[in-house]
N, C-alpha and C positions, 0 to 999 in steps of 0.2 A: 479519348478519353477510355482510361483503364481503372479500376479498382488498386488501391495503394498494396494489396497484399500481391498482386502480380509486377509492380514495381521491382526491375531486378536489383540487386545489393548495388552500391556505389552511384546508382543514377540519381538526377536530381528534378524533380518535376513540380509542378505549381499545383495545388489545390484547388478544383474548381467548384467543387459541388459536395457538400456533406449530405448524404440522405439517411434524413429519419428526423425525430420528431425533436421538440423545441429544447426538452429536457438532455436528448444526446448530443445535439450539436453545442448546447452550455456548457457539458462537460468535458467536449472535447477542445471547447474554445479554453475551458480552465487547464489545460494540459498541454496551451500552447497550438493548438492546431485550428488554423482561421483560411477561411476559404481566399484566396488569391496569394499565401504565403507559398512559399518553397517549403520543400521537406526534401530528403535524402533517405534511404533504406540503408542502413548500419552492416544489420545481418538480420540472420533470424535464428529462434532457438529451435534446438534439436526436438527431431521428429514432430517436423512441421508446427512448431511453438510458435511465441509470440515473436514480432519484427522489432529490434531497435532501430528508431527513426530519431533522424536529426532535425529538429525543425526551427524555423525560423529564430535567428538570436542565438543559435549554438545550441541549445537545450536537447538533452534526449531524453526518450520515454520509449518506455515497452507499450505496446499497443498488440491487442489480440488479435488474431485472425477475423475473427468475427467481425470484431469492430473495422479493422482497417480493408473490408469489402464495401463498406458504406461509404469510404472515402474517396470519392472519383478524382485521379488527376490526368495530368496532360504533361506528358515527357518533356522536358526542356532538351532541345537541341546544344550541344558542346561544341563551339565553335572550334575549339581545338582540333576536333576529328574529321571538319569539313576538309573535304578536298585530297583526305589522306585514301590509300587505298587498300583494300582487303587483305 
């Protein structure tokens, strides 16, 4: 389990936990960030700026790194990579 801000761009993960109070979790849910849903980091802003994240349903949101540190994810293995040699 890693924070969302540590997820490499292009990798897909599942949201395992949102660490924060009820209001914090509710605000993220309104943006489409829910426990159990897949997410993918599409890129990040210059100079350690916000992350552009694709949430379930194909929506895209910008998430500040401070918020992303509280969203814990589990990287989903890509089956197309299995068995390949580096």
